[in-house]
N, CA and C atoms of all chains as a GROMACS GRO file, in nm:
protein
  618
    1UNK      N    1   8.226  -1.647   3.216
    1UNK     CA    2   8.213  -1.782   3.163
    1UNK      C    3   8.264  -1.787   3.018
    2UNK      N    4   8.329  -1.888   2.979
    2UNK     CA    5   8.375  -1.902   2.839
    2UNK      C    6   8.251  -1.915   2.750
    3UNK      N    7   8.276  -1.911   2.621
    3UNK     CA    8   8.170  -1.939   2.520
    3UNK      C    9   8.088  -2.063   2.556
    4UNK      N   10   7.954  -2.045   2.549
    4UNK     CA   11   7.867  -2.158   2.582
    4UNK      C   12   7.854  -2.251   2.467
    5UNK      N   13   7.841  -2.377   2.491
    5UNK     CA   14   7.808  -2.475   2.389
    5UNK      C   15   7.662  -2.476   2.356
    6UNK      N   16   7.619  -2.553   2.254
    6UNK     CA   17   7.482  -2.564   2.220
    6UNK      C   18   7.400  -2.625   2.338
    7UNK      N   19   7.462  -2.725   2.401
    7UNK     CA   20   7.394  -2.792   2.514
    7UNK      C   21   7.376  -2.695   2.631
    8UNK      N   22   7.482  -2.618   2.660
    8UNK     CA   23   7.472  -2.528   2.770
    8UNK      C   24   7.376  -2.412   2.740
    9UNK      N   25   7.376  -2.371   2.617
    9UNK     CA   26   7.276  -2.266   2.580
    9UNK      C   27   7.136  -2.319   2.593
   10UNK      N   28   7.118  -2.446   2.557
   10UNK     CA   29   6.984  -2.507   2.566
   10UNK      C   30   6.938  -2.505   2.715
   11UNK      N   31   7.026  -2.542   2.806
   11UNK     CA   32   6.988  -2.542   2.949
   11UNK      C   33   6.953  -2.402   2.996
   12UNK      N   34   7.042  -2.308   2.956
   12UNK     CA   35   7.011  -2.168   2.990
   12UNK      C   36   6.883  -2.115   2.940
   13UNK      N   37   6.847  -2.162   2.816
   13UNK     CA   38   6.716  -2.122   2.757
   13UNK      C   39   6.602  -2.174   2.843
   14UNK      N   40   6.613  -2.299   2.885
   14UNK     CA   41   6.500  -2.353   2.967
   14UNK      C   42   6.484  -2.278   3.099
   15UNK      N   43   6.597  -2.243   3.164
   15UNK     CA   44   6.592  -2.169   3.288
   15UNK      C   45   6.544  -2.030   3.269
   16UNK      N   46   6.599  -1.965   3.165
   16UNK     CA   47   6.562  -1.826   3.139
   16UNK      C   48   6.413  -1.806   3.101
   17UNK      N   49   6.364  -1.902   3.019
   17UNK     CA   50   6.223  -1.890   2.978
   17UNK      C   51   6.134  -1.897   3.096
   18UNK      N   52   6.164  -1.983   3.190
   18UNK     CA   53   6.084  -1.994   3.312
   18UNK      C   54   6.086  -1.866   3.388
   19UNK      N   55   6.202  -1.812   3.406
   19UNK     CA   56   6.217  -1.683   3.485
   19UNK      C   57   6.153  -1.568   3.411
   20UNK      N   58   6.169  -1.561   3.283
   20UNK     CA   59   6.112  -1.449   3.207
   20UNK      C   60   5.961  -1.448   3.214
   21UNK      N   61   5.902  -1.563   3.231
   21UNK     CA   62   5.752  -1.578   3.241
   21UNK      C   63   5.694  -1.526   3.369
   22UNK      N   64   5.777  -1.512   3.470
   22UNK     CA   65   5.730  -1.468   3.602
   22UNK      C   66   5.733  -1.316   3.609
   23UNK      N   67   5.617  -1.257   3.641
   23UNK     CA   68   5.611  -1.110   3.640
   23UNK      C   69   5.678  -1.052   3.766
   24UNK      N   70   5.673  -1.121   3.874
   24UNK     CA   71   5.717  -1.058   4.002
   24UNK      C   72   5.852  -1.112   4.056
   25UNK      N   73   5.913  -1.202   3.976
   25UNK     CA   74   6.043  -1.257   4.022
   25UNK      C   75   6.035  -1.341   4.148
   26UNK      N   76   5.917  -1.395   4.174
   26UNK     CA   77   5.903  -1.473   4.306
   26UNK      C   78   5.961  -1.611   4.291
   27UNK      N   79   5.990  -1.654   4.171
   27UNK     CA   80   6.044  -1.789   4.154
   27UNK      C   81   5.931  -1.889   4.123
   28UNK      N   82   5.804  -1.846   4.127
   28UNK     CA   83   5.696  -1.936   4.088
   28UNK      C   84   5.607  -1.860   3.988
   29UNK      N   85   5.540  -1.936   3.903
   29UNK     CA   86   5.448  -1.874   3.807
   29UNK      C   87   5.304  -1.885   3.853
   30UNK      N   88   5.226  -1.777   3.818
   30UNK     CA   89   5.081  -1.788   3.838
   30UNK      C   90   5.025  -1.873   3.720
   31UNK      N   91   4.904  -1.923   3.737
   31UNK     CA   92   4.845  -2.014   3.633
   31UNK      C   93   4.841  -1.943   3.500
   32UNK      N   94   4.804  -1.811   3.497
   32UNK     CA   95   4.794  -1.736   3.374
   32UNK      C   96   4.936  -1.723   3.308
   33UNK      N   97   5.033  -1.697   3.390
   33UNK     CA   98   5.171  -1.680   3.338
   33UNK      C   99   5.215  -1.813   3.273
   34UNK      N  100   5.183  -1.924   3.345
   34UNK     CA  101   5.223  -2.055   3.297
   34UNK      C  102   5.153  -2.087   3.163
   35UNK      N  103   5.026  -2.052   3.158
   35UNK     CA  104   4.948  -2.086   3.038
   35UNK      C  105   5.008  -1.998   2.921
   36UNK      N  106   5.041  -1.874   2.942
   36UNK     CA  107   5.105  -1.797   2.837
   36UNK      C  108   5.238  -1.855   2.791
   37UNK      N  109   5.314  -1.909   2.888
   37UNK     CA  110   5.442  -1.969   2.854
   37UNK      C  111   5.421  -2.093   2.764
   38UNK      N  112   5.322  -2.174   2.804
   38UNK     CA  113   5.297  -2.292   2.722
   38UNK      C  114   5.249  -2.258   2.584
   39UNK      N  115   5.155  -2.163   2.572
   39UNK     CA  116   5.098  -2.138   2.444
   39UNK      C  117   5.198  -2.065   2.351
   40UNK      N  118   5.289  -1.987   2.410
   40UNK     CA  119   5.386  -1.923   2.319
   40UNK      C  120   5.510  -2.014   2.298
   41UNK      N  121   5.548  -2.089   2.396
   41UNK     CA  122   5.677  -2.163   2.388
   41UNK      C  123   5.662  -2.316   2.365
   42UNK      N  124   5.549  -2.371   2.386
   42UNK     CA  125   5.531  -2.514   2.362
   42UNK      C  126   5.414  -2.546   2.278
   43UNK      N  127   5.392  -2.476   2.167
   43UNK     CA  128   5.276  -2.495   2.084
   43UNK      C  129   5.272  -2.636   2.022
   44UNK      N  130   5.387  -2.696   1.994
   44UNK     CA  131   5.386  -2.825   1.926
   44UNK      C  132   5.402  -2.942   2.023
   45UNK      N  133   5.475  -2.923   2.129
   45UNK     CA  134   5.510  -3.036   2.217
   45UNK      C  135   5.409  -3.058   2.330
   46UNK      N  136   5.333  -2.958   2.366
   46UNK     CA  137   5.234  -2.973   2.473
   46UNK      C  138   5.099  -2.935   2.415
   47UNK      N  139   5.005  -3.030   2.417
   47UNK     CA  140   4.869  -3.003   2.361
   47UNK      C  141   4.769  -2.998   2.474
   48UNK      N  142   4.656  -2.942   2.448
   48UNK     CA  143   4.541  -2.960   2.541
   48UNK      C  144   4.524  -2.844   2.640
   49UNK      N  145   4.602  -2.734   2.623
   49UNK     CA  146   4.586  -2.630   2.722
   49UNK      C  147   4.474  -2.529   2.696
   50UNK      N  148   4.406  -2.551   2.580
   50UNK     CA  149   4.303  -2.451   2.540
   50UNK      C  150   4.184  -2.461   2.637
   51UNK      N  151   4.155  -2.577   2.691
   51UNK     CA  152   4.047  -2.589   2.784
   51UNK      C  153   4.097  -2.589   2.929
   52UNK      N  154   4.014  -2.542   3.018
   52UNK     CA  155   4.051  -2.535   3.162
   52UNK      C  156   4.077  -2.677   3.213
   53UNK      N  157   4.001  -2.770   3.162
   53UNK     CA  158   4.017  -2.912   3.206
   53UNK      C  159   4.153  -2.967   3.160
   54UNK      N  160   4.190  -2.938   3.034
   54UNK     CA  161   4.315  -2.986   2.979
   54UNK      C  162   4.436  -2.925   3.060
   55UNK      N  163   4.426  -2.796   3.084
   55UNK     CA  164   4.534  -2.730   3.159
   55UNK      C  165   4.547  -2.785   3.299
   56UNK      N  166   4.427  -2.807   3.360
   56UNK     CA  167   4.429  -2.862   3.499
   56UNK      C  168   4.492  -3.001   3.504
   57UNK      N  169   4.467  -3.079   3.399
   57UNK     CA  170   4.523  -3.215   3.393
   57UNK      C  171   4.677  -3.208   3.384
   58UNK      N  172   4.725  -3.120   3.296
   58UNK     CA  173   4.868  -3.106   3.279
   58UNK      C  174   4.934  -3.063   3.411
   59UNK      N  175   4.867  -2.965   3.478
   59UNK     CA  176   4.928  -2.916   3.606
   59UNK      C  177   4.923  -3.022   3.716
   60UNK      N  178   4.817  -3.108   3.716
   60UNK     CA  179   4.810  -3.213   3.810
   60UNK      C  180   4.930  -3.314   3.788
   61UNK      N  181   4.954  -3.344   3.660
   61UNK     CA  182   5.067  -3.433   3.629
   61UNK      C  183   5.200  -3.374   3.668
   62UNK      N  184   5.207  -3.244   3.672
   62UNK     CA  185   5.332  -3.177   3.710
   62UNK      C  186   5.348  -3.165   3.862
   63UNK      N  187   5.246  -3.214   3.933
   63UNK     CA  188   5.254  -3.208   4.079
   63UNK      C  189   5.217  -3.072   4.139
   64UNK      N  190   5.141  -2.989   4.067
   64UNK     CA  191   5.100  -2.861   4.118
   64UNK      C  192   4.975  -2.877   4.208
   65UNK      N  193   4.983  -2.834   4.330
   65UNK     CA  194   4.865  -2.844   4.420
   65UNK      C  195   4.763  -2.735   4.385
   66UNK      N  196   4.634  -2.766   4.408
   66UNK     CA  197   4.526  -2.671   4.382
   66UNK      C  198   4.552  -2.534   4.441
   67UNK      N  199   4.548  -2.429   4.359
   67UNK     CA  200   4.561  -2.296   4.415
   67UNK      C  201   4.704  -2.252   4.435
   68UNK      N  202   4.805  -2.340   4.410
   68UNK     CA  203   4.944  -2.304   4.427
   68UNK      C  204   5.006  -2.254   4.299
   69UNK      N  205   5.118  -2.180   4.308
   69UNK     CA  206   5.194  -2.141   4.192
   69UNK      C  207   5.273  -2.251   4.135
   70UNK      N  208   5.322  -2.236   4.014
   70UNK     CA  209   5.403  -2.336   3.949
   70UNK      C  210   5.552  -2.312   3.973
   71UNK      N  211   5.615  -2.402   4.048
   71UNK     CA  212   5.759  -2.387   4.080
   71UNK      C  213   5.848  -2.438   3.964
   72UNK      N  214   5.973  -2.413   3.974
   72UNK     CA  215   6.065  -2.459   3.872
   72UNK      C  216   6.066  -2.613   3.874
   73UNK      N  217   6.046  -2.672   3.988
   73UNK     CA  218   6.046  -2.817   4.003
   73UNK      C  219   5.924  -2.874   3.924
   74UNK      N  220   5.812  -2.810   3.940
   74UNK     CA  221   5.693  -2.849   3.860
   74UNK      C  222   5.720  -2.837   3.714
   75UNK      N  223   5.772  -2.724   3.676
   75UNK     CA  224   5.803  -2.694   3.532
   75UNK      C  225   5.898  -2.798   3.480
   76UNK      N  226   5.998  -2.831   3.556
   76UNK     CA  227   6.095  -2.931   3.515
   76UNK      C  228   6.040  -3.066   3.490
   77UNK      N  229   5.940  -3.100   3.574
   77UNK     CA  230   5.876  -3.230   3.553
   77UNK      C  231   5.807  -3.239   3.418
   78UNK      N  232   5.753  -3.126   3.372
   78UNK     CA  233   5.691  -3.125   3.237
   78UNK      C  234   5.800  -3.136   3.130
   79UNK      N  235   5.907  -3.058   3.146
   79UNK     CA  236   6.015  -3.060   3.047
   79UNK      C  237   6.072  -3.206   3.035
   80UNK      N  238   6.087  -3.265   3.152
   80UNK     CA  239   6.140  -3.408   3.152
   80UNK      C  240   6.050  -3.500   3.078
   81UNK      N  241   5.917  -3.486   3.101
   81UNK     CA  242   5.821  -3.570   3.025
   81UNK      C  243   5.832  -3.552   2.878
   82UNK      N  244   5.835  -3.426   2.839
   82UNK     CA  245   5.844  -3.394   2.692
   82UNK      C  246   5.973  -3.451   2.630
   83UNK      N  247   6.084  -3.426   2.707
   83UNK     CA  248   6.218  -3.474   2.650
   83UNK      C  249   6.222  -3.623   2.645
   84UNK      N  250   6.161  -3.691   2.745
   84UNK     CA  251   6.161  -3.837   2.743
   84UNK      C  252   6.080  -3.894   2.627
   85UNK      N  253   5.975  -3.824   2.600
   85UNK     CA  254   5.890  -3.862   2.482
   85UNK      C  255   5.964  -3.842   2.350
   86UNK      N  256   6.033  -3.731   2.341
   86UNK     CA  257   6.107  -3.703   2.220
   86UNK      C  258   6.217  -3.806   2.202
   87UNK      N  259   6.285  -3.838   2.312
   87UNK     CA  260   6.390  -3.937   2.310
   87UNK      C  261   6.333  -4.070   2.261
   88UNK      N  262   6.218  -4.111   2.310
   88UNK     CA  263   6.159  -4.240   2.267
   88UNK      C  264   6.129  -4.238   2.120
   89UNK      N  265   6.078  -4.127   2.068
   89UNK     CA  266   6.050  -4.116   1.923
   89UNK      C  267   6.178  -4.135   1.840
   90UNK      N  268   6.282  -4.066   1.889
   90UNK     CA  269   6.409  -4.072   1.815
   90UNK      C  270   6.470  -4.213   1.825
   91UNK      N  271   6.465  -4.272   1.947
   91UNK     CA  272   6.520  -4.403   1.963
   91UNK      C  273   6.448  -4.508   1.874
   92UNK      N  274   6.316  -4.493   1.867
   92UNK     CA  275   6.238  -4.587   1.785
   92UNK      C  276   6.275  -4.568   1.636
   93UNK      N  277   6.288  -4.443   1.598
   93UNK     CA  278   6.324  -4.414   1.457
   93UNK      C  279   6.461  -4.472   1.422
   94UNK      N  280   6.554  -4.458   1.511
   94UNK     CA  281   6.689  -4.508   1.488
   94UNK      C  282   6.691  -4.661   1.476
   95UNK      N  283   6.609  -4.721   1.562
   95UNK     CA  284   6.596  -4.869   1.559
   95UNK      C  285   6.546  -4.915   1.424
   96UNK      N  286   6.453  -4.833   1.367
   96UNK     CA  287   6.396  -4.868   1.239
   96UNK      C  288   6.490  -4.830   1.122
   97UNK      N  289   6.613  -4.783   1.157
   97UNK     CA  290   6.711  -4.761   1.050
   97UNK      C  291   6.712  -4.620   0.998
   98UNK      N  292   6.647  -4.530   1.067
   98UNK     CA  293   6.645  -4.390   1.025
   98UNK      C  294   6.757  -4.315   1.096
   99UNK      N  295   6.844  -4.247   1.023
   99UNK     CA  296   6.949  -4.170   1.077
   99UNK      C  297   6.900  -4.025   1.083
  100UNK      N  298   6.836  -3.983   1.193
  100UNK     CA  299   6.769  -3.856   1.195
  100UNK      C  300   6.787  -3.774   1.320
  101UNK      N  301   6.750  -3.648   1.319
  101UNK     CA  302   6.746  -3.569   1.437
  101UNK      C  303   6.611  -3.503   1.446
  102UNK      N  304   6.578  -3.454   1.563
  102UNK     CA  305   6.451  -3.380   1.583
  102UNK      C  306   6.463  -3.242   1.533
  103UNK      N  307   6.356  -3.193   1.463
  103UNK     CA  308   6.359  -3.057   1.413
  103UNK      C  309   6.268  -2.971   1.500
  104UNK      N  310   5.558  -3.054   1.165
  104UNK     CA  311   5.548  -2.977   1.288
  104UNK      C  312   5.567  -2.829   1.249
  105UNK      N  313   5.492  -2.744   1.311
  105UNK     CA  314   5.507  -2.602   1.287
  105UNK      C  315   5.638  -2.553   1.339
  106UNK      N  316   5.672  -2.428   1.311
  106UNK     CA  317   5.795  -2.364   1.356
  106UNK      C  318   5.815  -2.389   1.504
  107UNK      N  319   5.935  -2.434   1.545
  107UNK     CA  320   5.957  -2.462   1.684
  107UNK      C  321   5.992  -2.330   1.758
  108UNK      N  322   5.955  -2.323   1.886
  108UNK     CA  323   5.987  -2.207   1.968
  108UNK      C  324   6.128  -2.230   2.028
  109UNK      N  325   6.180  -2.125   2.091
  109UNK     CA  326   6.315  -2.140   2.153
  109UNK      C  327   6.317  -2.252   2.256
  110UNK      N  328   6.208  -2.266   2.333
  110UNK     CA  329   6.200  -2.365   2.434
  110UNK      C  330   6.199  -2.508   2.371
  111UNK      N  331   6.121  -2.522   2.265
  111UNK     CA  332   6.113  -2.652   2.199
  111UNK      C  333   6.244  -2.687   2.135
  112UNK      N  334   6.311  -2.590   2.074
  112UNK     CA  335   6.441  -2.612   2.015
  112UNK      C  336   6.543  -2.655   2.119
  113UNK      N  337   6.528  -2.593   2.239
  113UNK     CA  338   6.623  -2.627   2.347
  113UNK      C  339   6.609  -2.773   2.388
  114UNK      N  340   6.482  -2.818   2.398
  114UNK     CA  341   6.455  -2.958   2.432
  114UNK      C  342   6.509  -3.050   2.322
  115UNK      N  343   6.482  -3.014   2.194
  115UNK     CA  344   6.536  -3.098   2.090
  115UNK      C  345   6.690  -3.104   2.088
  116UNK      N  346   6.751  -2.990   2.122
  116UNK     CA  347   6.897  -2.990   2.132
  116UNK      C  348   6.945  -3.088   2.232
  117UNK      N  349   6.888  -3.091   2.348
  117UNK     CA  350   6.926  -3.181   2.456
  117UNK      C  351   6.913  -3.327   2.409
  118UNK      N  352   6.800  -3.358   2.344
  118UNK     CA  353   6.777  -3.498   2.298
  118UNK      C  354   6.874  -3.531   2.187
  119UNK      N  355   6.889  -3.438   2.091
  119UNK     CA  356   6.976  -3.464   1.973
  119UNK      C  357   7.121  -3.480   2.012
  120UNK      N  358   7.164  -3.396   2.108
  120UNK     CA  359   7.306  -3.406   2.143
  120UNK      C  360   7.342  -3.544   2.206
  121UNK      N  361   7.248  -3.590   2.283
  121UNK     CA  362   7.268  -3.723   2.344
  121UNK      C  363   7.278  -3.831   2.229
  122UNK      N  364   7.184  -3.824   2.142
  122UNK     CA  365   7.180  -3.923   2.034
  122UNK      C  366   7.300  -3.917   1.942
  123UNK      N  367   7.344  -3.790   1.912
  123UNK     CA  368   7.460  -3.775   1.819
  123UNK      C  369   7.584  -3.828   1.884
  124UNK      N  370   7.594  -3.832   2.015
  124UNK     CA  371   7.713  -3.879   2.082
  124UNK      C  372   7.725  -4.032   2.080
  125UNK      N  373   7.620  -4.098   2.046
  125UNK     CA  374   7.626  -4.244   2.043
  125UNK      C  375   7.664  -4.293   1.904
  126UNK      N  376   7.769  -4.378   1.899
  126UNK     CA  377   7.824  -4.423   1.774
  126UNK      C  378   7.735  -4.528   1.706
  127UNK      N  379   7.673  -4.609   1.790
  127UNK     CA  380   7.602  -4.729   1.735
  127UNK      C  381   7.454  -4.719   1.743
  128UNK      N  382   7.400  -4.606   1.785
  128UNK     CA  383   7.258  -4.589   1.788
  128UNK      C  384   7.185  -4.684   1.884
  129UNK      N  385   7.253  -4.731   1.985
  129UNK     CA  386   7.198  -4.830   2.076
  129UNK      C  387   7.104  -4.759   2.179
  130UNK      N  388   7.114  -4.631   2.192
  130UNK     CA  389   7.036  -4.558   2.289
  130UNK      C  390   7.110  -4.538   2.422
  131UNK      N  391   7.231  -4.598   2.434
  131UNK     CA  392   7.314  -4.571   2.548
  131UNK      C  393   7.453  -4.529   2.498
  132UNK      N  394   7.523  -4.452   2.589
  132UNK     CA  395   7.659  -4.407   2.552
  132UNK      C  396   7.764  -4.495   2.622
  133UNK      N  397   7.872  -4.522   2.557
  133UNK     CA  398   7.988  -4.574   2.624
  133UNK      C  399   8.059  -4.465   2.706
  134UNK      N  400   8.137  -4.506   2.805
  134UNK     CA  401   8.202  -4.403   2.892
  134UNK      C  402   8.284  -4.301   2.810
  135UNK      N  403   8.356  -4.346   2.710
  135UNK     CA  404   8.432  -4.258   2.626
  135UNK      C  405   8.348  -4.159   2.549
  136UNK      N  406   8.234  -4.205   2.497
  136UNK     CA  407   8.146  -4.121   2.418
  136UNK      C  408   8.088  -4.013   2.516
  137UNK      N  409   8.056  -4.060   2.631
  137UNK     CA  410   7.999  -3.967   2.736
  137UNK      C  411   8.102  -3.862   2.773
  138UNK      N  412   8.224  -3.902   2.788
  138UNK     CA  413   8.334  -3.812   2.831
  138UNK      C  414   8.354  -3.708   2.717
  139UNK      N  415   8.349  -3.751   2.596
  139UNK     CA  416   8.362  -3.661   2.485
  139UNK      C  417   8.244  -3.559   2.479
  140UNK      N  418   8.130  -3.606   2.506
  140UNK     CA  419   8.007  -3.521   2.506
  140UNK      C  420   8.025  -3.412   2.616
  141UNK      N  421   8.067  -3.453   2.730
  141UNK     CA  422   8.083  -3.355   2.844
  141UNK      C  423   8.196  -3.255   2.808
  142UNK      N  424   8.304  -3.302   2.760
  142UNK     CA  425   8.419  -3.208   2.737
  142UNK      C  426   8.386  -3.113   2.626
  143UNK      N  427   8.313  -3.157   2.523
  143UNK     CA  428   8.282  -3.067   2.412
  143UNK      C  429   8.158  -2.982   2.443
  144UNK      N  430   8.057  -3.034   2.517
  144UNK     CA  431   7.933  -2.967   2.529
  144UNK      C  432   7.906  -2.912   2.660
  145UNK      N  433   7.977  -2.949   2.767
  145UNK     CA  434   7.951  -2.902   2.901
  145UNK      C  435   8.084  -2.846   2.965
  146UNK      N  436   8.164  -2.766   2.891
  146UNK     CA  437   8.291  -2.725   2.947
  146UNK      C  438   8.280  -2.632   3.061
  147UNK      N  439   8.167  -2.560   3.068
  147UNK     CA  440   8.152  -2.458   3.177
  147UNK      C  441   8.067  -2.512   3.294
  148UNK      N  442   7.967  -2.585   3.258
  148UNK     CA  443   7.863  -2.623   3.362
  148UNK      C  444   7.900  -2.752   3.436
  149UNK      N  445   7.985  -2.834   3.380
  149UNK     CA  446   8.026  -2.959   3.450
  149UNK      C  447   8.176  -2.962   3.459
  150UNK      N  448   8.229  -2.966   3.582
  150UNK     CA  449   8.374  -2.960   3.602
  150UNK      C  450   8.415  -3.100   3.661
  151UNK      N  451   8.548  -3.126   3.647
  151UNK     CA  452   8.601  -3.242   3.716
  151UNK      C  453   8.608  -3.367   3.636
  152UNK      N  454   8.585  -3.358   3.505
  152UNK     CA  455   8.588  -3.484   3.423
  152UNK      C  456   8.726  -3.521   3.374
  153UNK      N  457   8.827  -3.434   3.404
  153UNK     CA  458   8.960  -3.455   3.355
  153UNK      C  459   9.026  -3.582   3.418
  154UNK      N  460   8.992  -3.608   3.544
  154UNK     CA  461   9.048  -3.726   3.614
  154UNK      C  462   8.944  -3.838   3.610
  155UNK      N  463   8.999  -3.964   3.615
  155UNK     CA  464   8.912  -4.077   3.616
  155UNK      C  465   8.819  -4.079   3.740
  156UNK      N  466   8.880  -4.034   3.851
  156UNK     CA  467   8.800  -4.024   3.977
  156UNK      C  468   8.686  -3.926   3.966
  157UNK      N  469   8.715  -3.810   3.907
  157UNK     CA  470   8.610  -3.709   3.887
  157UNK      C  471   8.497  -3.756   3.801
  158UNK      N  472   8.535  -3.817   3.688
  158UNK     CA  473   8.437  -3.870   3.598
  158UNK      C  474   8.352  -3.980   3.664
  159UNK      N  475   8.420  -4.070   3.740
  159UNK     CA  476   8.351  -4.176   3.807
  159UNK      C  477   8.251  -4.124   3.909
  160UNK      N  478   8.288  -4.012   3.979
  160UNK     CA  479   8.201  -3.950   4.077
  160UNK      C  480   8.074  -3.893   4.011
  161UNK      N  481   8.090  -3.828   3.900
  161UNK     CA  482   7.981  -3.769   3.824
  161UNK      C  483   7.887  -3.885   3.779
  162UNK      N  484   7.942  -3.992   3.725
  162UNK     CA  485   7.862  -4.101   3.675
  162UNK      C  486   7.789  -4.173   3.793
  163UNK      N  487   7.852  -4.181   3.906
  163UNK     CA  488   7.781  -4.242   4.022
  163UNK      C  489   7.659  -4.158   4.059
  164UNK      N  490   7.675  -4.025   4.062
  164UNK     CA  491   7.566  -3.934   4.095
  164UNK      C  492   7.456  -3.948   3.996
  165UNK      N  493   7.489  -3.982   3.871
  165UNK     CA  494   7.386  -3.997   3.766
  165UNK      C  495   7.319  -4.132   3.771
  166UNK      N  496   7.363  -4.218   3.865
  166UNK     CA  497   7.298  -4.346   3.877
  166UNK      C  498   7.351  -4.453   3.778
  167UNK      N  499   7.470  -4.430   3.724
  167UNK     CA  500   7.523  -4.530   3.626
  167UNK      C  501   7.594  -4.638   3.708
  168UNK      N  502   7.552  -4.764   3.681
  168UNK     CA  503   7.612  -4.879   3.747
  168UNK      C  504   7.749  -4.913   3.685
  169UNK      N  505   7.837  -4.967   3.768
  169UNK     CA  506   7.976  -5.001   3.718
  169UNK      C  507   7.967  -5.085   3.587
  170UNK      N  508   8.042  -5.041   3.488
  170UNK     CA  509   8.050  -5.118   3.369
  170UNK      C  510   7.930  -5.109   3.274
  171UNK      N  511   7.828  -5.031   3.314
  171UNK     CA  512   7.716  -5.011   3.230
  171UNK      C  513   7.726  -4.889   3.141
  172UNK      N  514   7.649  -4.883   3.032
  172UNK     CA  515   7.642  -4.765   2.948
  172UNK      C  516   7.564  -4.655   3.016
  173UNK      N  517   7.568  -4.534   2.953
  173UNK     CA  518   7.495  -4.418   3.007
  173UNK      C  519   7.364  -4.404   2.931
  174UNK      N  520   7.252  -4.425   3.003
  174UNK     CA  521   7.118  -4.420   2.939
  174UNK      C  522   7.074  -4.271   2.930
  175UNK      N  523   6.969  -4.248   2.855
  175UNK     CA  524   6.912  -4.115   2.849
  175UNK      C  525   6.865  -4.068   2.990
  176UNK      N  526   6.817  -4.163   3.066
  176UNK     CA  527   6.766  -4.132   3.204
  176UNK      C  528   6.886  -4.088   3.288
  177UNK      N  529   7.002  -4.155   3.278
  177UNK     CA  530   7.124  -4.112   3.349
  177UNK      C  531   7.160  -3.972   3.308
  178UNK      N  532   7.165  -3.949   3.176
  178UNK     CA  533   7.203  -3.823   3.125
  178UNK      C  534   7.109  -3.713   3.168
  179UNK      N  535   6.980  -3.743   3.168
  179UNK     CA  536   6.881  -3.647   3.211
  179UNK      C  537   6.897  -3.605   3.359
  180UNK      N  538   6.939  -3.702   3.437
  180UNK     CA  539   6.961  -3.671   3.578
  180UNK      C  540   7.072  -3.564   3.595
  181UNK      N  541   7.174  -3.572   3.509
  181UNK     CA  542   7.283  -3.471   3.511
  181UNK      C  543   7.224  -3.335   3.463
  182UNK      N  544   7.149  -3.336   3.354
  182UNK     CA  545   7.090  -3.212   3.299
  182UNK      C  546   7.006  -3.149   3.407
  183UNK      N  547   6.924  -3.226   3.474
  183UNK     CA  548   6.835  -3.174   3.581
  183UNK      C  549   6.912  -3.105   3.691
  184UNK      N  550   7.024  -3.167   3.733
  184UNK     CA  551   7.111  -3.113   3.833
  184UNK      C  552   7.168  -2.977   3.793
  185UNK      N  553   7.213  -2.971   3.674
  185UNK     CA  554   7.279  -2.852   3.618
  185UNK      C  555   7.172  -2.742   3.606
  186UNK      N  556   7.056  -2.777   3.555
  186UNK     CA  557   6.947  -2.677   3.538
  186UNK      C  558   6.898  -2.628   3.675
  187UNK      N  559   6.888  -2.715   3.772
  187UNK     CA  560   6.842  -2.676   3.904
  187UNK      C  561   6.945  -2.575   3.966
  188UNK      N  562   7.076  -2.607   3.951
  188UNK     CA  563   7.176  -2.517   3.996
  188UNK      C  564   7.166  -2.379   3.934
  189UNK      N  565   7.150  -2.380   3.802
  189UNK     CA  566   7.138  -2.252   3.727
  189UNK      C  567   7.018  -2.175   3.775
  190UNK      N  568   6.909  -2.248   3.797
  190UNK     CA  569   6.787  -2.184   3.845
  190UNK      C  570   6.812  -2.116   3.985
  191UNK      N  571   6.883  -2.185   4.072
  191UNK     CA  572   6.912  -2.129   4.202
  191UNK      C  573   6.990  -2.006   4.197
  192UNK      N  574   7.090  -2.009   4.109
  192UNK     CA  575   7.176  -1.889   4.088
  192UNK      C  576   7.091  -1.771   4.045
  193UNK      N  577   7.005  -1.797   3.944
  193UNK     CA  578   6.919  -1.690   3.887
  193UNK      C  579   6.818  -1.638   3.993
  194UNK      N  580   6.759  -1.732   4.072
  194UNK     CA  581   6.659  -1.693   4.171
  194UNK      C  582   6.730  -1.610   4.279
  195UNK      N  583   6.851  -1.643   4.318
  195UNK     CA  584   6.920  -1.570   4.422
  195UNK      C  585   6.956  -1.434   4.368
  196UNK      N  586   6.999  -1.424   4.244
  196UNK     CA  587   7.034  -1.292   4.187
  196UNK      C  588   6.914  -1.202   4.177
  197UNK      N  589   6.797  -1.261   4.142
  197UNK     CA  590   6.673  -1.184   4.126
  197UNK      C  591   6.633  -1.130   4.266
  198UNK      N  592   6.647  -1.218   4.370
  198UNK     CA  593   6.611  -1.173   4.503
  198UNK      C  594   6.697  -1.058   4.547
  199UNK      N  595   6.820  -1.059   4.501
  199UNK     CA  596   6.911  -0.951   4.536
  199UNK      C  597   6.888  -0.824   4.449
  200UNK      N  598   6.786  -0.826   4.370
  200UNK     CA  599   6.748  -0.706   4.294
  200UNK      C  600   6.810  -0.701   4.152
  201UNK      N  601   6.871  -0.810   4.105
  201UNK     CA  602   6.932  -0.807   3.974
  201UNK      C  603   6.833  -0.853   3.867
  202UNK      N  604   6.810  -0.780   3.771
  202UNK     CA  605   6.717  -0.825   3.661
  202UNK      C  606   6.809  -0.880   3.553
  203UNK      N  607   6.826  -1.010   3.553
  203UNK     CA  608   6.929  -1.067   3.467
  203UNK      C  609   6.884  -1.198   3.403
  204UNK      N  610   6.959  -1.248   3.304
  204UNK     CA  611   6.939  -1.382   3.245
  204UNK      C  612   7.074  -1.448   3.242
  205UNK      N  613   7.071  -1.580   3.228
  205UNK     CA  614   7.194  -1.654   3.215
  205UNK      C  615   7.249  -1.642   3.078
  206UNK      N  616   7.383  -1.628   3.064
  206UNK     CA  617   7.444  -1.614   2.930
  206UNK      C  618   7.518  -1.748   2.899
   0.00000   0.00000   0.00000
């Protein structure tokens, strides 16, 4: 593959981070693996994982069934939510006349 | 916001790239702006934009209505498709015993 662009590298990062978090390469994460991924990789954008209740709520919103592993599809639903939120913040800021990017 | 992780930076990159491609800050891209974004930022992961037919096909799959701009939701549907493909490639490689990441 030719040199990757920033956008392509960003997509690869999302996919790779999910895979790196899985200890057994099964394609799904155990709850503990998922919790470690969130606390190390989403400290700013996802809040509330410190309590079992908060983590359970996040997983329910991602469509994870009780006692099941976290699939890439579940993970992607979280990423989509976060990205859509970030987009809304940026769109609102631009509307207010701010020429800015997310840091 | 505290220091961003790789994953958070990747999400910001996706959101920022979409916004930077818009000339008027309206929150949607014109077809030409979108085409420029794909050719500069997705040269490896999205093929077929060189012809009008190919670009039209991609935009239809993204849910863009004829004559409409490209919303973040449309853009995200493309990103999701690409990421899901990349995930499948990686999952298949891992199943075959390869311990690898996407470059």
